[in-house]
N, C-alpha and C positions, 0 to 999 in steps of 0.2 A: 386548586389545590388537588382534591381528590378523587380527578382524573388523574393529573400529574404521580398522583400516590400511588395509583392502581400498577400504570401505566410502568413503576418498575418498583412490583413487588416479583415475590421469586413463580408466582401462575403466569403472570405474564413474562417473564425469562421462559418458562416449560413451553408456551405456546407457540415464542419463538423459536427458540428449538426443534419443535414438531413442524413448524410453517419450510424451516430452512430445513431439513430431512425430506420432507412431502415433493420440495421445488429440486431441490439434487437427483432424487427419481427421474425428473424430470427432463433434466439441461447437464447439459454436457458439462456444464462449469458455471458456478455459481460464486458471484463477487459480493463479500461484505464489508462496504464502509462504517465501521463505528468510531466512535472514541476513543482514549484513553479505555483500558479495565477500572473505570469505577461505579458504573454501575450494574446490574444483574445483568442486564437485558447483550451490555458488553462482555461478559462473564460465557452466557450461554452461546453468545456468536462464535467465540473463538472456543469455547472449546466443540464444541460443533462442524467450524470447519477444517477440511483435512489439512491444511496448507497456510500458513499465517506470517505476513511482512510488515515487520512496522516503519512506516513514512513515519519518518522526521526531517525536520530542512537542516539545511550544515551551514549550521548556527552553533555558538557556546549555546545556547540554550539548545538545539536538538541536540548535544553530545551530553549536555546536562540528563539530560530527559532521557536517553537510550538507557541507557542504563536498568532505571528505575523501571521501563517499561517490557524491557526485557525480563525483569527481576519478579514482572505481577504474572507476568505472560509463564512462567517457569513457577513458581508460585500456585498456580490454577492448572496446571501439568497439561498445561499445550504452550509451546516453547517455538517463538518465526522462527519461521524456515530459512528468510532473508531479512532485512534492514535496504532501505534504497533511502537516498536520500534527495530532498528535494531543493532546487535553489541552487546548485551546485554554478559558483560563479558569482552571484552577484555583491550585492554590498557591504555584506556584512557574513561575505560565507566562508567557512572551515570546514577543515575536512571531516567527514564523519566517520569515526576508525567502526570497524567490520561490515560497512555497507558495502551490497555487493550491486548495487545497481545504483549510478549518480543522472538526476533528471536537468539539466540542467535550467537556470532563471530563464524564465520567461518574462519577457516584459510587457507593461498593462496593454501596450501598443499594437503588440500581439498580434495577429490576424489570425482569426478558432476555424475550425477545427487545424490548431498547430502538428497534426498528428500526421491530416494528410498529403504535408505535403513531404516529398522524399528529400528532398534538399537539407531538409532543417534542421538540427539537434535534436528533436526532438522524437522524429518522426523511429529513429534507427535502436536508439532506446528506450521508448516505450513496449516496441518489439522483439525485443531482446527480455526485456522484463518478461511480461505474457511468456514468452517461453519458456522461461523459466521459471516463472510461478507456477502456471498449467501447464507445466511440461508436453508438451505443446511443437510438437517446427508447425509455423508460420509458413514458409516455405518461401519467400524475401530476400530480396539481396537488395544493398545499399555501395553506390559507390563507393570505395573510399576516397580520399581526397590526393591527388597526384602530389609531387613534390609541385608541380611548375604550379597551382593553388594557395599555396602556404603563404 
């Protein structure tokens, strides 16, 4: 229990901030995947990051979570730059307001890694997200479905 308490301390969060800043100086992009803003570490990661994307499922639960998470990020002075809706077109899928990107539902039996298949819906979605969120041009092109493939 003591190790867990120490890991959630303000000192630990400051150590994480310094580590992020150090790594950011050595790489073009550093991606951080953190839980909702409910701990010192998550706050440190969110406030240190240059851009933030909120990822929520395209469901009633995701729609309910979104305003609260957006508010938490605004409260710490680190608003989200984008919203990503996942599991779109799944069994309980519902539209997510403000979603800049939508990731289709990926079934359990889907081949992995899915992003390497240029014919899947996932590859162009992930490429577009990366270009937008990282402000880069990947130089990738994907064929659009033609009239005869519908």
